[in-house]
C-alpha positions as CSV (number, residue, x, y, z in Angstrom):
1,M,112.1,102.3,96.6
2,P,108.5,102.7,97.5
3,S,106.5,106.8,97.2
4,V,103.6,108.4,97.5
5,R,101.5,110.8,94.5
6,I,99.5,114.1,95.8
7,I,96.4,113.3,94.2
8,T,95.0,115.6,96.7
9,T,95.6,118.7,99.0
10,P,96.7,116.9,101.3
11,Q,96.2,118.4,105.7
12,G,98.0,120.9,107.0
13,E,98.8,124.2,108.6
14,A,100.8,125.0,105.9
15,P,98.4,128.2,103.4
16,Q,96.0,126.8,101.5
17,W,98.4,128.3,98.4
18,V,100.6,126.1,100.0
19,R,99.7,123.3,100.0
20,E,98.2,123.1,96.9
21,A,101.1,123.3,95.6
22,W,101.6,119.8,95.8
23,V,99.5,117.9,93.8
24,G,100.6,116.3,91.6
25,L,104.1,115.6,93.0
26,V,105.5,112.0,93.7
27,L,107.4,112.0,96.7
28,P,110.2,109.0,98.0
29,L,108.8,107.5,101.0
30,S,111.8,107.4,103.8
31,V,112.8,104.7,105.5
32,S,109.9,104.8,108.0
33,G,107.1,104.8,105.5
34,Y,104.0,105.7,107.6
35,S,104.0,107.9,110.7
36,A,100.9,107.5,113.8
37,A,100.6,111.1,114.3
38,G,102.5,114.2,113.0
39,L,103.3,117.6,114.6
40,G,102.4,120.8,113.4
41,V,104.3,122.4,111.4
42,L,102.9,126.1,112.2
43,S,101.6,125.3,116.2
44,R,104.2,121.9,117.1
45,E,100.6,119.5,118.2
46,R,100.1,115.7,117.3
47,S,98.0,115.8,114.5
48,F,96.8,113.2,112.1
49,G,99.8,110.1,111.0
50,G,100.4,109.9,107.4
51,Y,103.0,109.0,104.9
52,M,106.6,109.9,105.7
53,V,108.4,111.8,103.1
54,P,112.2,113.1,103.4
55,T,112.3,116.8,103.7
56,L,115.0,118.1,102.3
57,H,113.8,115.5,98.9
58,A,111.0,116.8,99.2
59,L,111.3,120.7,99.4
60,R,113.9,120.1,96.0
61,I,110.6,118.5,94.3
62,L,108.7,121.0,95.0
63,E,110.6,122.9,94.3
64,A,111.1,122.4,90.0
65,K,107.8,122.6,90.4
66,N,107.0,125.8,92.3
67,A,110.0,127.7,94.0
68,D,107.8,129.6,96.4
69,A,105.5,127.4,97.8
70,A,109.3,125.8,98.7
71,A,110.6,129.4,99.5
72,W,107.4,129.6,102.2
73,W,108.5,126.1,103.6
74,Y,112.1,126.7,103.8
75,A,111.6,130.3,105.3
76,L,109.9,128.4,107.7
77,Y,112.5,125.6,109.0
78,G,116.2,127.0,107.9
79,K,118.3,124.0,108.0
80,L,117.1,121.6,107.8
81,D,118.7,117.5,108.8
82,A,118.6,115.0,106.3
83,A,116.0,112.3,109.4
84,D,113.6,115.3,108.8
85,C,110.7,114.2,107.6
86,L,107.0,116.1,106.0
87,V,103.7,114.2,106.8
88,F,100.9,113.5,104.5
89,N,97.5,111.9,105.1
90,D,96.5,109.0,103.5
91,E,93.4,110.6,101.6
92,A,96.1,113.3,100.0
93,C,98.1,110.4,98.9
94,E,98.8,107.4,96.6
95,Y,100.7,104.5,97.5
96,S,103.7,102.6,94.9
97,A,105.7,100.6,95.8
98,E,107.6,101.8,92.2
99,D,111.1,102.1,93.0
100,L,111.8,105.7,92.1
101,G,115.5,105.4,91.7
102,S,118.4,106.8,92.4
103,L,117.3,111.0,93.8
104,N,119.8,113.1,94.9
């Protein structure tokens, strides 16, 4: 499963401290992998494009590093669907085609 490593603070509408918590994490890409545009998490307006990662997997990985940042996302979204994705801008990511193995 291809992945991205977050190498710098991603763009977005989340607070700075929440966005900074993603730096250093390796996240699996969704089946689609890339989106030409995403939606702002607060405004729901069209935003930048970038790499799509499954929200549930991403938040589990974030929670292991920073539970408070993950809690901000859980409070924002409430119930999440397995098909939900977060979009991380190109400049914040380093792509890897390596298989991450099974993510539970």
